[in-house]
N, C-alpha and C positions, 0 to 999 in steps of 0.2 A: 314628622318633620323636625329636624334638629334634635331628635330624641325627646321631644316634649310630650309625647304619648297621647293617650286618649282624652286627657283633660283639656286639650286644645283642638281647634278645628282649622288649623292653618291650611291644611291641604285642600280644603273646600273652596279656597279663594283662587281665582284665576291669576291674580297678581298679589303677592304678599308684601306688606310694608313693615318697616321696623316698628312702627306703632302697634301693629297687630302682634308682632313677635313679643313686644314688651308686655302687652296684655296677656298673652299666652304664658309667658314666664311667670307672671303674677298668679295665674290660675294654677300652673304646674306646682309652684312652691307651696301654695296653700293646700293642695291635694297630696303633696309629697313632702312632708315637713322635715324629713331627714335627708332629702336630696339637695343638690346644688347645681347651679349653672356655672360651667367653667368658661373662662375667657382667656384667649391668647392674643396679646398685642404684639405686632411685629413691625419692623421697618422694611419698606419696599422701595428700592431705588428705581425700580421699573414696575410696570403694571403687574400685580400678582396674578390677575386672572389670565393674562397672556402666558405667564410663567407656568401656571398650573396646566393650561391647555397643551403647552409644549411638552410637558412631562409625559403625556400619553404616547409620544413618539420615542421616548427614551427608556421606558420601563416595560418589563415583560411580566412583572408579578403584581400589577395593579392597574386600576383604571380610575380616572377622575371625570365626573360629569358635572357640568356647571350650567345653572339656569339663572338668567338675569332677572331680577325683580326691580321695582321702582327705585329703591334706595339701598339695595344690597344685593349680594349674589348668594345663591344656594349652591354649596359645593358638596357633592356626594363622592365619598371615597370607598373603593372596594379593592382590597389588596390581599394577597396570599403571603403568609409568613413562611419563608423558605425553610427554616429549621424544623418547624412543626407541621407545616402543610395546612394549618387552619386559616380561616379567612377572618379579616377584620373589616367590618362594614359600618357605615354611619354617615351622618351629614352635619354640616355646620353652616351658619350664616356668617358671611364676611362683609364688613362694611368699612368705609374709609372715614377718617376724621378730617374735617375741613381744614385747608391750609397747612396740612402736615404730610409727611411721608409715612405716617403710622396708620395701619389697618388693624382691625380687631375681629377675631373669629369667636363665635360663641356656640356652645353645644351643651345639651343635657345628657348626651351619651356618657357611658361610664369611663373610668380612668384608662381602661385598656384602649378604647378608641382614641381618647385624647392623646395618649402617648404614641400609639402605633398607627394611628390614622392621621389625625390633625398635625401633630408634631413631626411625624415622619414626612408629611408633605412639605412642611416648612424646611426641614433639613435637606430634602432632595432638591430644593430650589435655591439653596445657599450657593454663592454669596449674593445673588440678586435679591433674595429675601432673607432676613435674618432676625435673630432675637436682639433685643436691647437689654442692657443691664443697669438697673438702678442700684444706688448705694444704700446703705443702711440709713444714712442721713436723708436721702431722697424719700424713703418710705416714711420717715418721721415727718418730713415736710408735707407729704401728701395728706397725712392725718391732721397736721396743723391747719392746712388750708381748707380741708374738708370741714373741720370744726368751725372755722371762721365763716365759711360760706353757708352754713346751715341756718335755717330760719328759727330753729329752736336752740336753746342752751343744751349742749350735749355732754354726757359722760361717756367717754370712749374707753372701754375696758378690754384689754387683751386677754383672751381665754387660752391661747396657746402661742408660744413663740419658739422658733428654732434659731439659736445663736451659734455662730462658729467663731472659734479663735482664728487668728490669721495663720494658723498652722493646720487648719482643717479638722479640728476636734469639735464635734457637735455637742450641743447641750439643748435638750428639749425641756421647756418649762410649761406646766399646766396651771401655774398660779395665776389667779385672776387679779390683775393689777392695772391701774391707769397707764395708758401707753407712754406718757413721758417718763414714768418710773422704769418701764421695761427698757427703753432706749438708753436712759442714763446709766442703769446698772450694767448693760452690755458694754458701753464705752469705758466705764470704770474698770471693768474686768479685762479690757483689751480685746473685746469681741465685737462682732457686727451681727445685726439681725438679718437673717436670710429670708424668713417668712414669718407671717403671723396671722392668727385668726382674731377677730375682734367683734364686739357688739357695741353699738352706739345707742345710748338710752336718752330719752327726753327727760325733762324735769318730773314728768308724771310717771317715770320708770317704765315707759313703753318702749319696745324695741323699734328704733328708727331705722337701723340697718344692721344686718349681720353678714359679714363678708370676710375675705382674706386677701392679703397682698403678698407677693413674692418679688424677689429681685430680678427674675428672668422674664418678665412680661406676662406672667400668669396671675389672674385674679379669679376669685370665686364669689358668687352671690348665693347666700344661703337663706336669706329672709329679709323682711323689712320692705322699705319703699323702693320699688324697682326704678322709678323715675329719678329718685335721688342718686341711686347707684350710677345710672347712665350719665346724668347731667352734671354731677358733681364729683363723685369719687373717681369714676373712670376717666373723665376729662382731666382731672388733676393728675392722675397717674400717667396717662399717655403723654402729657406735656414733658415729662422727664425723658421719655423715649425720643421725642422730637429734639429735645435739647442735646441729647447724646449724639444723635445723628448729625446735627448741624456742627457739633463740636469737632467731629473727626472727619468731616467731608472736605475734600479738596486740599488735603495736606501733602500730597505727593510732590516730589521734586518737579520743577517746571522744565518741560522738554527743551525749550530754547535757551533759557538763561541759567539753568541749574539752580535757581533759587528754591529754597525749601523752608517749610515751617517746622522748626524743631519743636517737639512736644516734650515739655518738662513735667514729670510727675513728682510732686513734692509731698513727702510723707510727714505725718504729724510728729513722728519720733525718729531718732537716728537708728536706721535699720541696717546700715552698712558700716560695720566697725571692725570686721575681720575677714579673712579669706573665706571662712565658713559661711559668712553672710553672703558673700559673692556667689558661692556655690548654691545657696538657697535660691537666689535670683535665677541662676542658670537652670536649676531643676524646675522651678515654677514655669518658666517659658518652654522648657523642653517637654513639659506635660501637656501642652496645647495640642489638640488633635490636628492631624493632617498638616504638620509643619516640620521643617528641618532646621536645626540650630547648629551653627558653626561657632565654636568658641575660639576667639583670638587671644584673649587674656582673661585670667581669673585671679592673678596675684601680681601686684598689690591692688590693681583696679580690675573691674570686669568690663569686657567688651565682647559682645556676641552679635552675630548676624542671624536674622530669622527669615525664612522663606515659607510662604503659605502656599500649599499645594492646591487649595481651592480655586485661587484666581491668579496666582503668580505674583502676588504682592510680596514686598520684602522691605526690610529696614535694618538699621544698626541700633543696638541698645548699649548704652554706656552708663556706668555708675559714675556720677560727677562729683558727688560729695556724700556724706553719711545719710542725708535725708532726701537725695535727689537722684532720679533716673532720667536720662535723656533718650528720647526715641527720635531717630533721624530717618524719615521715610525715603525710599528710593523713588524711581520714576513711576512706579506703580505701588500705591499704598491705599488700598480700599478702606472704606469706612468700617466695614465689618472686621477686617484684619486688625486695624489699629484699636478698635473697641475691644476686641477679644484680648489683646495684649494688656491693655489698661486694666480690664476687669480681673484678669488673672493675677496681676501684681497687687491689686486691691485685696483679692481673696487671700493670697498667700503671705503678704508682707505687713501691710498696715493701712489705716485710713489715709486717704491722699486727696490732693487737689491737682487740677490740671491747668497748665499754662502753656502759651505758645510764644515762640521767639522767631521773628523774621530773620532769616540768614541769607546771604549770598551763597553761591556755590560752596559747599562744605567739603574740605579736604580732611580725610580721617586723621592723618598724622597731625595736621594743624589743630584739629579738634582736641586730640589727646594732649598736645603740648600746652594748650590754653587751660 
């Protein structure tokens, strides 16, 4: 069950609880010291169980079976890879987080199932279910809050970090350094942290937690206190997913009045100082999957329109000054669509913050003249 193997006896229970799953994870990690439990946190605007069940009517190359337990669902995925003809099978536990739109799946199955089973299922249910994107600063804040909430004085040491420049050049570091040093060095070099592995040690030099964080909703538990991972680190992490969901929800243009909430993305540094910089913006958004981009202007300012084939959402994107991009949603502007654009600009251009401006009906020519 959930890939936890013979070290657990979850299947012997008529109804399995998350408490039992946590105990089984602890036993599994003790028996398999080089293994890990992978977690995928997602945002669901509609019930994900219903979405998974509906998928059985839409796909020919796979099947999803779901069993409801007292406080979570068991999801079994069996699919055939078209290109190779091989099968991917496995299961994961899916549970919700109180008072949020965030759900988390966990599995001990290998990376192949995580990518081609669990993540495949999430992608097939897009845009009703989708990934959230944390920033590098969010990851640092998770560790800040985790250290503060711990009952012990902790040393949190990063054992591996993947940093990207805002032009997608990756740098992998295996140097063992305190996490504030890792984030500070990345910022100083104009980079952001995309993922990291860390160990948290107590004053007695005992491993309190060994885990990893990434920007795309993926976390891993490799050792240490299982309850601490669930109750502190994971809860801190998913709060940023909920924050992002709330930030971008309900921003489309009002059907009756035409009122719209303009989204301003303000970068830390001037990133638009030439026509080439405008072209970088256009290229970044053009690289988004399943979208169509229409370029209206790229010199001296940039103005493009973006259409999302996933759900029909659209928006206009303008460069309004050297440090600011404005996004004006249309009558359909889904949370997932706006979040994807924002994260793409963060990845490709610079660290940024997000602001909202209430506007009456916006006329494009009027917007440009202002």
